MARTISE-39866 format. One line per field, with one value per residue (C-alpha): residue number from 1; chain; residue in three letters; x, y, z. Coordinates in nm, 2 decimals. Layout:
N
i	c(NUM / ...)
ch	c(A / ...)
aa	c(ALA / ...)
px	c(X / ...)
py	c(Y / ...)
pz	c(Z / ...)
END
This chain:
293
i	c(1 / 2 / 3 / 4 / 5 / 6 / 7 / 8 / 9 / 10 / 11 / 12 / 13 / 14 / 15 / 16 / 17 / 18 / 19 / 20 / 21 / 22 / 23 / 24 / 25 / 26 / 27 / 28 / 29 / 30 / 31 / 32 / 33 / 34 / 35 / 36 / 37 / 38 / 39 / 40 / 41 / 42 / 43 / 44 / 45 / 46 / 47 / 48 / 49 / 50 / 51 / 52 / 53 / 54 / 55 / 56 / 57 / 58 / 59 / 60 / 61 / 62 / 63 / 64 / 65 / 66 / 67 / 68 / 69 / 70 / 71 / 72 / 73 / 74 / 75 / 76 / 77 / 78 / 79 / 80 / 81 / 82 / 83 / 84 / 85 / 86 / 87 / 88 / 89 / 90 / 91 / 92 / 93 / 94 / 95 / 96 / 97 / 98 / 99 / 100 / 101 / 102 / 103 / 104 / 105 / 106 / 107 / 108 / 109 / 110 / 111 / 112 / 113 / 114 / 115 / 116 / 117 / 118 / 119 / 120 / 121 / 122 / 123 / 124 / 125 / 126 / 127 / 128 / 129 / 130 / 131 / 132 / 133 / 134 / 135 / 136 / 137 / 138 / 139 / 140 / 141 / 142 / 143 / 144 / 145 / 146 / 147 / 148 / 149 / 150 / 151 / 152 / 153 / 154 / 155 / 156 / 157 / 158 / 159 / 160 / 161 / 162 / 163 / 164 / 165 / 166 / 167 / 168 / 169 / 170 / 171 / 172 / 173 / 174 / 175 / 176 / 177 / 178 / 179 / 180 / 181 / 182 / 183 / 184 / 185 / 186 / 187 / 188 / 189 / 190 / 191 / 192 / 193 / 194 / 195 / 196 / 197 / 198 / 199 / 200 / 201 / 202 / 203 / 204 / 205 / 206 / 207 / 208 / 209 / 210 / 211 / 212 / 213 / 214 / 215 / 216 / 217 / 218 / 219 / 220 / 221 / 222 / 223 / 224 / 225 / 226 / 227 / 228 / 229 / 230 / 231 / 232 / 233 / 234 / 235 / 236 / 237 / 238 / 239 / 240 / 241 / 242 / 243 / 244 / 245 / 246 / 247 / 248 / 249 / 250 / 251 / 252 / 253 / 254 / 255 / 256 / 257 / 258 / 259 / 260 / 261 / 262 / 263 / 264 / 265 / 266 / 267 / 268 / 269 / 270 / 271 / 272 / 273 / 274 / 275 / 276 / 277 / 278 / 279 / 280 / 281 / 282 / 283 / 284 / 285 / 286 / 287 / 288 / 289 / 290 / 291 / 292 / 293)
ch	c(A / A / A / A / A / A / A / A / A / A / A / A / A / A / A / A / A / A / A / A / A / A / A / A / A / A / A / A / A / A / A / A / A / A / A / A / A / A / A / A / A / A / A / A / A / A / A / A / A / A / A / A / A / A / A / A / A / A / A / A / A / A / A / A / A / A / A / A / A / A / A / A / A / A / A / A / A / A / A / A / A / A / A / A / A / A / A / A / A / A / A / A / A / A / A / A / A / A / A / A / A / A / A / A / A / A / A / A / A / A / A / A / A / A / A / A / A / A / A / A / A / A / A / A / A / A / A / A / A / A / A / A / A / A / A / A / A / A / A / A / A / A / A / A / A / A / A / A / A / A / A / A / A / A / A / A / A / A / A / A / A / A / A / A / A / A / A / A / A / A / A / A / A / A / A / A / A / A / A / A / A / A / A / A / A / A / A / A / A / A / A / A / A / A / A / A / A / A / A / A / A / A / A / A / A / A / A / A / A / A / A / A / A / A / A / A / A / A / A / A / A / A / A / A / A / A / A / A / A / A / A / A / A / A / A / A / A / A / A / A / A / A / A / A / A / A / A / A / A / A / A / A / A / A / A / A / A / A / A / A / A / A / A / A / A / A / A / A / A / A / A / A / A / A / A / A / A / A / A / A / A / A / A / A / A / A / A / A / A / A / A / A / A)
aa	c(GLY / LEU / SER / ALA / PRO / PRO / LEU / TYR / PHE / LYS / LYS / ASN / ASN / SER / GLU / VAL / ASP / ASP / ASN / GLY / THR / ASN / LYS / ASP / GLY / GLY / GLY / SER / SER / ILE / ASP / ALA / THR / HIS / PRO / ILE / ARG / ILE / LEU / ASP / TYR / ARG / ILE / GLU / SER / GLY / PRO / LEU / GLY / ARG / GLU / PRO / THR / MET / ALA / TRP / THR / ASN / HIS / HIS / TYR / ALA / SER / HIS / GLY / LEU / ARG / PRO / SER / SER / TYR / GLN / PRO / ILE / LEU / ASN / ALA / VAL / LEU / SER / HIS / PHE / ASP / ALA / GLU / SER / ILE / LEU / GLU / ALA / SER / ARG / THR / ARG / GLU / LEU / THR / VAL / GLU / GLU / ARG / GLU / THR / LEU / ASP / GLY / CYS / LYS / LEU / LEU / ARG / ASP / MET / ILE / HIS / ASP / LEU / ASP / ALA / SER / LEU / ASP / ASP / MET / ARG / SER / PHE / ALA / ALA / HIS / GLU / GLU / TYR / LEU / MET / ASN / VAL / ALA / VAL / PRO / LEU / ILE / TYR / GLY / SER / PHE / GLU / GLY / LEU / ASP / GLU / GLU / SER / ALA / GLY / MET / LEU / GLN / LEU / PHE / PHE / ARG / ALA / HIS / GLY / MET / ALA / VAL / ARG / MET / VAL / VAL / ALA / ARG / TRP / THR / ARG / GLU / LEU / LEU / LEU / GLY / GLY / TRP / LYS / ARG / ARG / VAL / GLY / VAL / ASP / GLU / LYS / GLY / ARG / ALA / ASP / THR / GLY / ASP / ARG / GLU / LYS / ASP / GLY / GLY / ALA / ALA / VAL / ASP / ASP / ALA / VAL / THR / LYS / ASP / LYS / ASP / GLN / GLU / LYS / LYS / ILE / ALA / LYS / ILE / TRP / LYS / ALA / TYR / GLY / PHE / GLY / ASP / TYR / ARG / GLY / GLY / TYR / ASP / ILE / PRO / GLU / ASP / PHE / THR / LEU / GLN / ASP / PHE / ALA / LEU / ARG / GLN / ILE / LEU / GLU / GLU / GLU / ALA / VAL / ARG / GLY / VAL / VAL / VAL / GLY / CYS / SER / SER / PRO / GLU / HIS / ALA / LEU / GLU / ALA / MET / ARG / ALA / ALA / ASP / ALA / SER / GLY / VAL / ASP / ASN / GLY / ASN / LYS / LYS / LYS)
px	c(-0.19 / -0.13 / -0.31 / -0.22 / -0.48 / -0.58 / -0.51 / -0.81 / -0.82 / -1.04 / -1.07 / -1.36 / -1.36 / -1.07 / -0.72 / -0.40 / -0.11 / 0.25 / 0.29 / 0.01 / -0.24 / -0.61 / -0.74 / -1.04 / -1.06 / -1.17 / -1.07 / -0.78 / -0.95 / -0.82 / -1.09 / -1.26 / -1.42 / -1.09 / -0.82 / -0.45 / -0.37 / -0.02 / 0.01 / 0.22 / 0.04 / 0.11 / 0.14 / 0.26 / 0.63 / 0.92 / 1.10 / 0.92 / 0.93 / 0.93 / 0.65 / 0.55 / 0.57 / 0.39 / 0.59 / 0.53 / 0.52 / 0.83 / 1.03 / 0.91 / 1.00 / 1.36 / 1.41 / 1.20 / 1.09 / 0.75 / 0.55 / 0.47 / 0.68 / 0.38 / 0.19 / 0.33 / 0.32 / -0.04 / -0.14 / 0.01 / -0.16 / -0.50 / -0.48 / -0.38 / -0.68 / -0.92 / -0.76 / -1.04 / -0.78 / -0.98 / -1.28 / -1.07 / -0.92 / -1.26 / -1.39 / -1.13 / -1.29 / -1.66 / -1.93 / -1.94 / -2.25 / -2.44 / -2.29 / -1.94 / -1.98 / -2.11 / -1.81 / -1.57 / -1.73 / -1.71 / -1.35 / -1.27 / -1.45 / -1.26 / -0.92 / -0.99 / -1.09 / -0.78 / -0.56 / -0.72 / -0.67 / -0.30 / -0.25 / -0.39 / -0.20 / 0.07 / -0.20 / -0.36 / -0.35 / -0.61 / -0.68 / -1.03 / -1.10 / -0.97 / -1.20 / -1.50 / -1.42 / -1.41 / -1.74 / -1.93 / -1.78 / -1.57 / -1.78 / -2.12 / -1.96 / -1.86 / -2.19 / -2.39 / -2.20 / -2.20 / -2.48 / -2.22 / -1.85 / -1.70 / -1.51 / -1.16 / -1.24 / -1.39 / -1.07 / -0.85 / -1.03 / -1.01 / -0.64 / -0.59 / -0.78 / -0.59 / -0.25 / -0.37 / -0.49 / -0.15 / 0.01 / -0.23 / -0.12 / 0.24 / 0.18 / -0.04 / 0.21 / 0.51 / 0.33 / 0.24 / 0.60 / 0.73 / 0.47 / 0.60 / 0.97 / 0.93 / 1.27 / 1.47 / 1.64 / 1.80 / 2.02 / 1.88 / 2.12 / 2.04 / 2.23 / 2.39 / 2.06 / 1.86 / 1.69 / 1.66 / 1.95 / 1.97 / 2.33 / 2.28 / 2.34 / 2.42 / 2.13 / 2.18 / 2.53 / 2.45 / 2.69 / 2.56 / 2.55 / 2.61 / 2.29 / 2.35 / 2.08 / 2.04 / 1.78 / 1.64 / 1.55 / 1.35 / 1.14 / 1.10 / 0.95 / 0.71 / 0.60 / 0.54 / 0.30 / 0.11 / 0.09 / -0.06 / -0.31 / -0.43 / -0.49 / -0.21 / -0.10 / 0.26 / 0.51 / 0.75 / 1.03 / 0.93 / 1.04 / 1.35 / 1.18 / 1.41 / 1.32 / 1.29 / 1.03 / 0.67 / 0.47 / 0.24 / 0.55 / 0.67 / 0.33 / 0.30 / 0.65 / 0.57 / 0.25 / 0.43 / 0.69 / 0.43 / 0.43 / 0.05 / 0.01 / 0.00 / -0.08 / -0.20 / -0.46 / -0.38 / -0.63 / -0.46 / -0.63 / -0.36 / -0.08 / 0.17 / 0.02 / 0.04 / 0.41 / 0.47 / 0.30 / 0.51 / 0.83 / 0.75 / 0.66 / 0.98 / 1.19 / 1.04 / 1.29 / 1.01 / 1.07 / 0.81 / 0.78 / 0.65 / 0.41 / 0.20 / 0.21)
py	c(2.39 / 2.59 / 2.42 / 2.48 / 2.51 / 2.17 / 2.06 / 1.93 / 1.68 / 1.56 / 1.21 / 0.99 / 0.78 / 0.57 / 0.53 / 0.55 / 0.32 / 0.40 / 0.31 / 0.55 / 0.27 / 0.31 / 0.08 / 0.07 / 0.32 / 0.18 / 0.45 / 0.59 / 0.77 / 1.10 / 1.31 / 1.65 / 1.54 / 1.41 / 1.63 / 1.60 / 1.84 / 1.98 / 1.93 / 1.77 / 1.65 / 1.66 / 1.31 / 1.16 / 1.08 / 0.94 / 0.61 / 0.33 / 0.34 / 0.72 / 0.97 / 1.07 / 1.43 / 1.60 / 1.63 / 1.71 / 1.40 / 1.51 / 1.54 / 1.20 / 1.04 / 1.18 / 1.04 / 0.73 / 0.62 / 0.59 / 0.43 / 0.58 / 0.41 / 0.28 / 0.14 / -0.21 / -0.29 / -0.16 / -0.36 / -0.68 / -0.62 / -0.56 / -0.87 / -1.08 / -0.94 / -1.06 / -1.40 / -1.58 / -1.83 / -1.95 / -2.02 / -2.20 / -2.41 / -2.50 / -2.60 / -2.88 / -3.06 / -2.97 / -2.81 / -2.44 / -2.25 / -2.01 / -1.71 / -1.85 / -1.92 / -1.56 / -1.43 / -1.64 / -1.51 / -1.15 / -1.18 / -1.32 / -1.03 / -0.78 / -0.94 / -0.96 / -0.59 / -0.49 / -0.70 / -0.53 / -0.18 / -0.27 / -0.42 / -0.12 / 0.13 / 0.21 / 0.26 / 0.56 / 0.88 / 1.10 / 1.12 / 1.26 / 0.95 / 0.73 / 0.90 / 0.86 / 0.49 / 0.44 / 0.62 / 0.46 / 0.11 / 0.01 / 0.16 / 0.04 / -0.30 / -0.31 / -0.18 / -0.41 / -0.72 / -0.68 / -0.61 / -0.46 / -0.46 / -0.50 / -0.19 / -0.35 / -0.46 / -0.11 / 0.05 / -0.18 / -0.08 / 0.28 / 0.25 / 0.08 / 0.34 / 0.61 / 0.46 / 0.36 / 0.72 / 0.85 / 0.59 / 0.70 / 1.06 / 0.96 / 0.76 / 1.04 / 1.32 / 1.11 / 1.02 / 1.38 / 1.49 / 1.22 / 1.33 / 1.69 / 1.59 / 1.40 / 1.23 / 1.47 / 1.28 / 1.41 / 1.20 / 1.31 / 1.32 / 1.35 / 1.58 / 1.49 / 1.58 / 1.33 / 1.59 / 1.60 / 1.80 / 1.91 / 2.02 / 2.38 / 2.51 / 2.41 / 2.39 / 2.49 / 2.36 / 2.04 / 1.93 / 1.96 / 1.64 / 1.64 / 1.62 / 1.54 / 1.63 / 1.40 / 1.32 / 0.97 / 0.94 / 0.62 / 0.78 / 1.09 / 0.87 / 0.70 / 1.03 / 1.17 / 0.88 / 0.95 / 1.32 / 1.25 / 0.99 / 1.23 / 1.50 / 1.74 / 1.76 / 1.75 / 1.68 / 1.97 / 1.84 / 1.84 / 2.05 / 2.03 / 2.04 / 2.03 / 1.76 / 2.00 / 2.21 / 2.12 / 2.09 / 2.38 / 2.60 / 2.50 / 2.57 / 2.91 / 3.01 / 2.89 / 3.09 / 3.41 / 3.37 / 3.38 / 3.71 / 3.74 / 3.70 / 4.03 / 3.88 / 3.56 / 3.53 / 3.24 / 3.10 / 3.02 / 2.86 / 2.95 / 3.20 / 2.92 / 2.87 / 3.24 / 3.25 / 2.95 / 3.12 / 3.44 / 3.24 / 3.06 / 3.39 / 3.56 / 3.27 / 3.29 / 3.55 / 3.78 / 4.15 / 4.27 / 4.60 / 4.41 / 4.16 / 4.17 / 3.87)
pz	c(-0.18 / -0.49 / -0.77 / -1.14 / -1.41 / -1.54 / -1.90 / -2.10 / -2.38 / -2.67 / -2.53 / -2.42 / -2.10 / -2.21 / -2.08 / -2.28 / -2.17 / -2.17 / -2.53 / -2.64 / -2.69 / -2.58 / -2.31 / -2.08 / -1.79 / -1.46 / -1.21 / -1.41 / -1.70 / -1.84 / -2.01 / -1.98 / -1.65 / -1.51 / -1.66 / -1.60 / -1.31 / -1.29 / -0.92 / -0.65 / -0.34 / 0.03 / 0.18 / 0.51 / 0.46 / 0.64 / 0.71 / 0.89 / 1.27 / 1.29 / 1.33 / 0.97 / 0.85 / 0.57 / 0.25 / -0.12 / -0.34 / -0.54 / -0.22 / -0.09 / -0.42 / -0.40 / -0.05 / -0.03 / -0.38 / -0.55 / -0.26 / 0.07 / 0.33 / 0.52 / 0.22 / 0.19 / 0.56 / 0.58 / 0.27 / 0.42 / 0.75 / 0.59 / 0.37 / 0.67 / 0.87 / 0.61 / 0.54 / 0.74 / 0.84 / 1.15 / 0.93 / 0.67 / 0.94 / 1.08 / 0.73 / 0.73 / 1.02 / 1.00 / 0.79 / 0.81 / 0.94 / 0.70 / 0.89 / 0.85 / 0.48 / 0.43 / 0.63 / 0.42 / 0.10 / 0.23 / 0.32 / -0.03 / -0.19 / 0.01 / -0.05 / -0.42 / -0.42 / -0.23 / -0.46 / -0.77 / -0.62 / -0.55 / -0.89 / -1.07 / -0.87 / -1.13 / -1.39 / -1.20 / -1.40 / -1.22 / -0.84 / -0.91 / -1.12 / -0.84 / -0.59 / -0.82 / -0.87 / -0.49 / -0.44 / -0.73 / -0.72 / -0.42 / -0.14 / -0.28 / -0.32 / 0.05 / 0.18 / -0.06 / 0.05 / 0.43 / 0.67 / 0.90 / 0.98 / 1.33 / 1.45 / 1.39 / 1.03 / 0.95 / 1.10 / 0.89 / 0.57 / 0.66 / 0.72 / 0.38 / 0.18 / 0.35 / 0.26 / -0.09 / -0.15 / -0.06 / -0.30 / -0.58 / -0.53 / -0.56 / -0.88 / -1.04 / -0.96 / -1.08 / -1.41 / -1.47 / -1.41 / -1.65 / -1.91 / -1.89 / -1.87 / -2.20 / -2.17 / -1.96 / -1.68 / -1.37 / -1.15 / -0.82 / -0.52 / -0.15 / 0.06 / 0.40 / 0.58 / 0.36 / 0.14 / -0.24 / -0.39 / -0.75 / -0.73 / -0.80 / -0.45 / -0.10 / 0.15 / 0.51 / 0.52 / 0.34 / 0.07 / -0.28 / -0.49 / -0.87 / -1.07 / -1.44 / -1.69 / -1.99 / -2.26 / -2.29 / -2.66 / -2.61 / -2.34 / -2.55 / -2.83 / -2.59 / -2.44 / -2.79 / -2.86 / -2.54 / -2.62 / -2.96 / -2.82 / -2.56 / -2.82 / -2.72 / -3.09 / -3.19 / -2.92 / -2.87 / -2.66 / -2.29 / -2.00 / -1.78 / -1.44 / -1.14 / -0.89 / -0.60 / -0.78 / -0.72 / -1.03 / -0.93 / -0.88 / -1.23 / -1.38 / -1.23 / -1.35 / -1.70 / -1.71 / -1.59 / -1.86 / -2.13 / -2.33 / -2.33 / -1.96 / -1.76 / -1.42 / -1.24 / -0.97 / -0.75 / -0.50 / -0.16 / 0.14 / 0.39 / 0.45 / 0.38 / 0.03 / -0.04 / 0.05 / -0.17 / -0.46 / -0.41 / -0.39 / -0.72 / -0.89 / -0.76 / -0.89 / -1.23 / -1.34 / -1.47 / -1.42 / -1.16 / -1.35 / -1.65 / -1.49 / -1.17 / -0.95)
END
């Protein structure tokens, strides 16, 4: 989709927690190699039991919350698949074979890895850093620990990494939005058709829901510390970003409103992306006679 220019920092391979304190990276680093990207992602969305549809992460958050609907059931199913219950049961009545002990150790390794990935999910700040961690740590760990995986086990791992990847996209996009909001809070409603509604209009006959905008001073102070720790400089108040705006639409509109900007070249990989860019530009409120879009 439409991708906004990334922001770069003067930071090393370290992570900054939500209090602005440095901590080790481990797949969630923010630095010049893994910059913050002002970007919402497309993920599979929808309630459990229904055919998923593709939706932007901000729209999924408004309707279903921070996690993809399928994430927890898939996590539970994968952990159950690798619980090695039959081998554990056998170990209570007889000595295990070498192959069984190796399988038991392998299952424990995989469960520990999956637990660690799940536990670190809310610390993710960069999807690129997450992918790099998988390629350089998780995948070599799996291939280095098993001579081979049966088709069902390989399929279960593939299913988990797919769901976990969508969950990481959700966390990263939400954290980026919170960082930009800097304390601005919107009470997001959902219209009668189950869609996010910011209360500024009616959509296709759906009733608008009130959407109060407030400023959370404690959150603002927390974000100011993070801005400083990341090398942004002095915090300047944050942005009031409507929940139904994707981050890339917001970024494009902000760029077009800059006095020094005469035009923006946006890379689009499909006609749909080109139309999204045009809509975002048209909604920026900038006079077409003054700036080319």
